C-alpha positions as MATLAB code, in Angstrom:
seq = 'XXXXXXXXXXXXXXXXXXXXXXXXXXXXXXXXXXXXXXXXXXXXXXXXXXXXXXXXXXXXXXXXXXXXXXXXXXXX';
ca = [
     -13.171    0.286  -12.942;
     -12.353    3.332  -10.870;
     -14.825    5.162   -8.679;
     -14.376    8.446   -6.896;
     -16.534   10.921   -5.067;
     -16.564   14.238   -3.290;
     -17.789   14.605    0.256;
     -17.259   16.886    3.214;
     -16.200   14.767    6.186;
     -17.177   17.583    8.559;
     -20.825   16.675    8.026;
     -20.266   12.943    8.474;
     -18.201   13.503   11.618;
     -20.722   15.999   13.005;
     -18.219   18.818   13.423;
     -20.039   21.284   11.146;
     -23.825   21.365   11.228;
     -23.958   23.285    7.946;
     -21.921   20.633    6.081;
     -23.966   18.037    4.212;
     -23.664   14.360    5.091;
     -22.877   12.084    2.169;
     -21.400   12.410   -1.276;
     -21.893   15.520   -3.398;
     -20.704   13.721   -6.533;
     -19.898   10.137   -7.484;
     -18.170    9.180  -10.731;
     -17.010    5.870  -12.119;
     -14.900    5.162  -15.161;
     -13.738    2.054  -16.946;
     -11.052    1.550  -19.533;
     -11.424   -0.927  -22.364;
      -8.597   -3.432  -22.654;
      -9.058   -3.787  -26.414;
     -10.003   -1.701  -29.381;
     -13.727   -1.542  -30.009;
     -15.887    0.657  -32.200;
     -17.605    3.546  -30.393;
     -21.008    1.910  -30.997;
     -19.966   -1.186  -29.029;
     -18.591    0.924  -26.190;
     -21.818    2.944  -26.079;
     -23.846   -0.272  -25.928;
     -21.620   -1.623  -23.148;
     -22.138    1.581  -21.166;
     -25.916    1.387  -21.633;
     -26.013   -2.255  -20.507;
     -23.774   -1.507  -17.548;
     -26.008    1.347  -16.393;
     -29.111   -0.812  -16.819;
     -27.753   -3.693  -14.713;
     -25.906   -1.709  -12.037;
     -27.497   -2.426   -8.658;
     -26.015    0.681   -6.992;
     -26.777    3.351   -9.609;
     -30.526    3.711   -8.885;
     -29.766    4.096   -5.168;
     -27.130    6.721   -5.849;
     -29.630    8.581   -8.034;
     -32.137    8.618   -5.180;
     -34.665    6.172   -6.625;
     -34.739    3.782   -3.678;
     -37.273    4.098   -0.901;
     -35.467    4.287    2.411;
     -36.273    3.838    6.073;
     -34.354    4.192    9.297;
     -35.108    2.421   12.565;
     -33.501    1.590   15.868;
     -34.118   -1.409   18.087;
     -33.588   -1.710   21.806;
     -33.421   -4.809   23.976;
     -36.808   -5.979   25.227;
     -37.422   -5.290   28.910;
     -37.777   -8.400   30.971;
     -40.794   -8.616   33.237;
     -40.303  -10.129   36.681;
];
């Protein structure tokens, strides 16, 4: 399987405030190692999409949160 994506590193590196952070596009492709009828390949693609643990996140379906922790202050 090959995966590729397009992103503008200026946003990630913070050098251009108008540049988005993250990928604009993500694409993956696989190549079958044997001949198979199109129906079997379509079914394989459907099953792959259904069981992919990253795809829903990439499509924005995951709830997200961001936090930061700091060391507890010691009392004397």
